[in-house]
C-alpha positions in Angstrom: 30.9 -37.5 6.9 33.7 -35.1 7.8 34.6 -34.6 4.2 31.0 -33.8 3.3 30.9 -31.3 6.2 34.2 -29.7 5.0 32.9 -29.5 1.5 29.7 -27.9 2.7 31.7 -25.3 4.7 33.9 -24.6 1.7 30.9 -24.2 -0.5 29.4 -21.7 2.0 32.6 -19.8 2.1 32.7 -19.5 -1.6 29.1 -18.3 -1.7 29.9 -15.7 1.0 33.0 -14.6 -0.8 31.0 -14.3 -4.1 28.3 -12.2 -2.3 31.0 -10.0 -0.7 32.5 -9.4 -4.1 29.1 -8.7 -5.6 28.5 -6.1 -2.9 31.8 -4.4 -3.6 30.8 -4.2 -7.3 27.5 -2.6 -6.2 29.5 0.4 -4.8 30.2 1.5 -8.4 27.8 4.2 -9.8 27.8 5.6 -13.3 25.8 8.8 -14.0 24.7 9.8 -17.5 23.9 13.5 -18.0 21.7 13.5 -21.1 20.9 17.0 -22.2 20.9 19.7 -24.9 24.5 20.8 -25.4 24.1 22.8 -28.5 20.4 23.8 -29.2 17.8 26.1 -27.8 17.9 24.6 -24.3 21.7 24.5 -23.9 21.8 27.5 -21.5 19.3 26.1 -19.0 20.7 22.6 -19.1 23.8 21.7 -21.2 27.2 22.1 -19.7 25.7 23.6 -16.5 24.0 20.3 -15.8 27.3 18.6 -16.0 28.7 21.1 -13.5 25.8 20.5 -11.2 26.3 16.7 -11.4 30.0 17.0 -10.6 29.2 19.3 -7.6 26.7 16.7 -6.3 29.3 14.0 -6.5 31.8 16.1 -4.6 29.3 17.3 -2.0 27.8 13.9 -1.3 30.8 12.5 0.6 30.3 9.2 -1.2 33.9 9.1 -2.6 35.4 9.2 0.9 33.1 6.3 1.9 34.5 4.0 -0.7 32.1 4.5 -3.5 33.4 4.9 -7.1 31.4 7.3 -9.1 31.8 8.0 -12.9 30.0 10.4 -15.1 29.4 10.6 -18.8 27.5 13.3 -20.8 26.0 13.6 -24.3 24.0 15.9 -26.5 20.6 14.4 -27.5 20.1 17.2 -30.1 16.4 17.4 -28.9 15.7 14.2 -30.9 14.0 11.3 -29.2 15.7 8.7 -31.5 19.1 10.1 -30.9 18.5 10.2 -27.1 17.3 6.6 -27.1 20.3 5.4 -29.1 22.6 7.1 -26.7 20.7 5.7 -23.7 20.9 2.1 -25.0 24.6 2.4 -25.6 25.0 3.9 -22.1 23.1 1.1 -20.4 24.2 -1.9 -22.4 27.8 -1.1 -23.0 28.9 1.6 -20.6 26.8 0.4 -17.7 25.1 3.7 -16.8 22.9 3.4 -13.7 21.1 6.8 -13.5 20.1 9.4 -16.1 19.8 13.0 -15.1 18.6 16.2 -16.7 17.0 14.7 -19.8 15.8 18.0 -21.2 13.0 18.0 -23.8 9.8 16.1 -23.1 10.0 14.0 -26.3 13.4 12.7 -25.2 12.3 12.4 -21.6 9.3 10.2 -22.5 11.5 8.0 -24.7 14.1 7.5 -21.9 11.2 6.9 -19.5 10.3 3.8 -21.4 14.0 2.7 -21.8 14.9 2.9 -18.1 11.8 0.8 -17.3 12.8 -1.8 -19.9 16.4 -1.9 -18.6 15.6 -1.4 -14.9 17.8 1.7 -14.7 16.9 5.1 -13.1 15.9 8.5 -14.5 15.9 11.5 -12.2 14.3 14.0 -14.6 14.8 17.7 -14.0 14.6 18.9 -17.6 11.5 17.5 -19.3 8.2 19.3 -18.3 5.4 17.0 -19.5 3.2 16.0 -16.5 2.5 12.7 -18.4 5.8 11.4 -16.9 4.0 10.9 -13.5 0.5 10.6 -14.9 -0.5 8.0 -17.6 3.1 7.1 -18.5 4.5 6.8 -15.0 7.0 4.0 -14.3 8.7 2.5 -11.2 12.0 3.7 -12.5 11.4 7.5 -13.0 11.4 10.4 -10.6 10.2 13.8 -11.9 12.1 16.3 -9.7 11.7 20.0 -10.5 8.6 21.1 -12.3 5.9 19.9 -14.7 3.2 21.3 -17.0 0.5 20.8 -14.5 2.3 22.8 -11.8 3.2 25.6 -14.3 -0.4 25.8 -15.4 -1.8 25.6 -11.9 0.3 28.5 -10.6 0.7 30.9 -13.5 -2.5 30.2 -15.3 -4.7 30.4 -12.3 -3.1 33.6 -11.0 -3.5 35.4 -14.3 -7.1 34.5 -14.7 -7.9 35.7 -11.2 -6.2 39.0 -11.9 -8.4 39.6 -15.0 -6.8 37.7 -17.8 -9.9 35.6 -18.6 -9.4 35.2 -22.4 -6.4 33.3 -23.8 -4.6 32.5 -27.1 -1.7 30.0 -27.1 1.6 29.9 -29.1 2.5 26.3 -28.6 5.7 24.3 -29.4 4.6 21.4 -31.5 5.9 18.5 -29.5 5.0 16.6 -26.3 6.0 19.4 -23.9 4.1 22.2 -25.6 1.0 20.1 -26.2 0.9 19.1 -22.5 1.4 22.6 -21.3 -1.4 24.0 -23.5 -3.7 21.2 -22.4 -2.9 21.6 -18.7 -3.2 25.4 -18.9 -6.5 25.2 -20.8 -8.0 23.1 -18.1 -6.9 25.6 -15.4 -8.1 28.6 -17.3 -11.5 27.0 -18.0 -11.9 25.8 -14.4 -11.2 29.4 -13.2 -13.9 30.8 -15.4 -11.7 31.9 -18.3 -12.0 31.1 -22.0 -9.5 29.9 -24.6 -10.1 31.7 -27.9 -7.6 29.7 -30.0 -4.1 28.4 -30.4 -1.4 28.0 -33.1 1.4 25.4 -33.1 4.9 26.3 -34.1 7.9 24.0 -34.9 10.6 23.5 -32.3 13.4 26.0 -32.6 11.5 28.6 -34.6 13.3 31.7 -35.8 10.4 33.7 -37.2 7.2 34.0 -35.1 5.6 36.8 -37.1 2.7 34.8 -38.6 2.0 33.2 -35.2 2.0 36.5 -33.4 -0.2 38.1 -35.9 -2.8 35.4 -35.3 -2.5 35.9 -31.5 -2.9 39.7 -32.0 -5.9 39.3 -34.2 -7.6 37.1 -31.5 -7.9 40.1 -29.1 -7.2 37.7 -26.3 -6.1 39.4 -23.1 -3.4 36.8 -22.5 -1.1 35.3 -25.1 0.2 32.1 -23.5 3.6 31.0 -24.6 3.6 27.2 -24.3 7.2 26.9 -25.3 10.6 27.2 -23.7 14.2 28.3 -24.1 15.1 30.0 -27.3 11.6 29.7 -28.6 10.3 31.7 -25.6 12.9 34.4 -25.8 12.4 34.8 -29.6 8.6 35.0 -29.3 8.9 37.6 -26.5 11.4 39.7 -28.5 9.3 39.6 -31.6 6.1 40.3 -29.7 7.7 43.5 -28.5 8.4 44.5 -32.1 4.8 43.9 -33.0 3.6 46.1 -30.2 1.5 43.3 -28.7 2.0 44.4 -25.0 1.7 48.1 -25.9 -1.6 47.2 -27.7 -3.1 45.9 -24.4 -2.4 42.2 -24.5 -0.3 40.5 -21.9 2.3 37.8 -22.5 2.3 34.8 -20.2 5.7 33.0 -20.2 4.3 29.6 -19.0 7.9 28.3 -18.7 10.6 30.8 -18.2 14.1 30.4 -16.8 16.6 32.7 -15.3 18.8 32.2 -18.4 15.9 33.4 -20.6 15.5 36.6 -18.6 19.2 37.1 -18.8 19.1 36.7 -22.6 16.1 39.0 -23.0 17.4 41.8 -20.7 15.2 43.6 -18.2 14.1 46.2 -20.7 12.2 43.5 -22.6 11.4 41.0 -19.8 10.3 43.5 -17.1 6.8 42.7 -15.8 6.6 39.1 -17.0 4.9 36.8 -14.5 5.9 33.1 -14.4 6.5 30.2 -12.0 9.7 28.5 -11.0 10.6 26.1 -8.1 14.1 27.5 -7.6 15.8 30.9 -7.7 19.4 31.5 -6.9 18.7 34.5 -4.6 15.8 32.9 -2.6 17.6 32.2 0.6 21.1 31.6 2.2 21.2 28.0 1.0 20.3 28.8 -2.6 22.9 31.6 -2.6 25.6 29.4 -1.3 25.1 26.7 -3.9 24.7 29.3 -6.7 27.9 31.1 -5.8 29.9 27.8 -6.1 28.1 27.0 -9.3 28.6 30.5 -10.8 32.4 30.3 -10.2 32.6 27.2 -12.4 30.1 28.2 -15.1 30.7 29.9 -18.4 30.2 33.7 -18.1 29.6 33.3 -14.4 26.0 32.4 -15.0 23.6 31.6 -12.2 22.0 28.1 -12.2 18.6 27.4 -13.7 16.1 25.3 -11.9 16.9 22.4 -14.2 20.6 22.5 -13.2 19.6 22.9 -9.5 17.4 19.8 -9.9 20.3 17.8 -11.3 22.3 18.6 -8.1 19.5 18.0 -5.6 18.1 14.9 -7.3 21.5 13.2 -7.3 22.2 14.1 -3.7 19.0 12.3 -2.7 19.9 9.3 -4.8 23.3 9.1 -3.2 21.8 9.5 0.3 19.5 6.6 -0.3 22.2 4.3 -1.6 24.5 5.2 1.3 21.8 4.7 3.9 20.6 1.4 2.6 23.6 -0.2 1.0 21.5 -0.3 -2.1 22.3 -1.9 -5.4 22.5 0.8 -8.1 21.8 -1.9 -10.7 18.3 -2.5 -9.4 16.7 0.7 -10.6 13.1 0.1 -9.5 14.3 -0.9 -6.0 16.5 2.3 -5.7 13.5 4.5 -6.8 11.3 2.7 -4.3 13.9 3.6 -1.5 14.0 7.2 -2.8 10.2 7.4 -2.3 10.5 5.9 1.2 12.9 8.6 2.4 11.6 12.2 2.9 13.5 14.8 1.0 15.2 17.6 2.9 16.5 19.7 0.2 18.8 22.7 0.5 17.6 24.1 -2.8 14.0 23.1 -3.0 13.0 22.8 0.7 11.4 19.9 2.5 9.3 17.5 0.4 8.7 13.9 -0.7 8.6 11.7 -3.7 5.0 10.5 -4.2 4.1 6.9 -5.3 3.7 8.1 -8.9 7.3 9.4 -8.9 6.4 13.1 -8.6 8.8 15.0 -6.3 6.8 17.7 -4.6 8.1 21.0 -3.1 6.8 24.7 -3.1 6.4 26.6 -6.3 7.0 30.4 -6.6 5.2 33.0 -8.7 7.7 35.6 -9.7 7.7 38.9 -11.6 10.6 40.2 -13.5 12.0 43.4 -12.0 12.3 46.7 -13.8 15.9 47.9 -14.6 15.6 50.4 -11.8 14.6 47.7 -9.3 17.6 45.4 -10.1 20.5 45.9 -7.7 23.1 44.0 -9.8 23.9 41.2 -12.2 21.3 38.4 -12.2 19.1 40.3 -9.7 16.0 39.7 -11.8 13.1 38.4 -9.8 10.7 39.6 -7.2 8.5 37.1 -5.3 4.8 37.5 -5.9 3.4 34.4 -4.2 4.1 30.9 -3.0 2.2 27.7 -3.6 2.8 25.1 -0.9 4.2 21.7 -1.9 1.0 19.8 -1.3 -1.0 22.3 -3.5 1.5 22.9 -6.3 1.3 19.6 -8.2 -1.4 17.3 -9.5 -3.3 15.6 -6.6 -2.8 11.8 -6.5 -6.6 11.5 -6.6 -6.6 13.0 -10.1 -3.6 11.0 -11.4 -3.9 8.3 -14.0 -0.6 6.7 -13.0 -1.1 2.9 -13.1 1.3 2.5 -10.1 -1.4 3.9 -7.9 -3.7 1.0 -8.6 -1.4 -1.5 -7.2 
């Protein structure tokens, strides 16, 4: 009897030791920064997103609490198949727990499926397609910074109400551009406007002349640019050469970043209206973060909202794991805990992660300053209006996310 009791106690001790060892293993986190390192989105993500992730690791305080955090990064070349291959290698071989940035909606949607299959986590600050928290939502993805519904809801609605009631779209021919055109069309129509037509262009287009001529011929008051990065800057520059704005039409940069304005210069970009959820000079907290970021970045650049989202999304992820002793290997559970905890974000303000994975926070309508209004390097924006967090993004009542039916 005594020997059986001793054996039982020994067995219990071994189980406890095993559990303790497993918990110690759970304090290892591996982050994968999957982004565009060399293409048309490299300035707004790329190496800057790696800097932002490293800053989040340092500022989290997790290392001092005994957590081991590693980071890898890769260039997905804006190709979903390349991104998926990297993602599988990262999860299966390198044991990556969380994907961040994931610029490009095509890549983002592919990784969205992969993290669900493998029970990892994606904190997406780069891809814009609102489908990520709509019909294709998963328990493993958080959409952090912006999406096509928010961009359309803010910029599109404001321009229609200010008299821009006829539209023509130049649309990047992949998931992001198609979603942005669709979402903006719905907003324009709802506000009483009319879409006169659209033309799709390949990703990373150098010559926009034929597309711009079609937009010019449409006589639409607003030429909506449903593209991003280098495609946006190229289309704006070439539109100036064609005299589109001088001819009375207005360009709507439906997705514009601080890096785009910097590339264009104020002489070309002045007067553009667009929506962002982060600006480096918005308040003391954004300025403090941006100063540290700029000191590390190439050419002393200020952070884009994508890069700011990498930082903030990871800080919330770390906070949740630290507070709950969570297991980084159980992605769906970690995301559930992230949704349970309100976000109190130094860069995006107070908010929350909704059941469909959409992180909500205020959105800001900006206008690009004239050269005479700018007081120095990167002083490019003036604030026109603010959309509160609960109004900026798609209402849950309109969402097709299957998670909401459970």
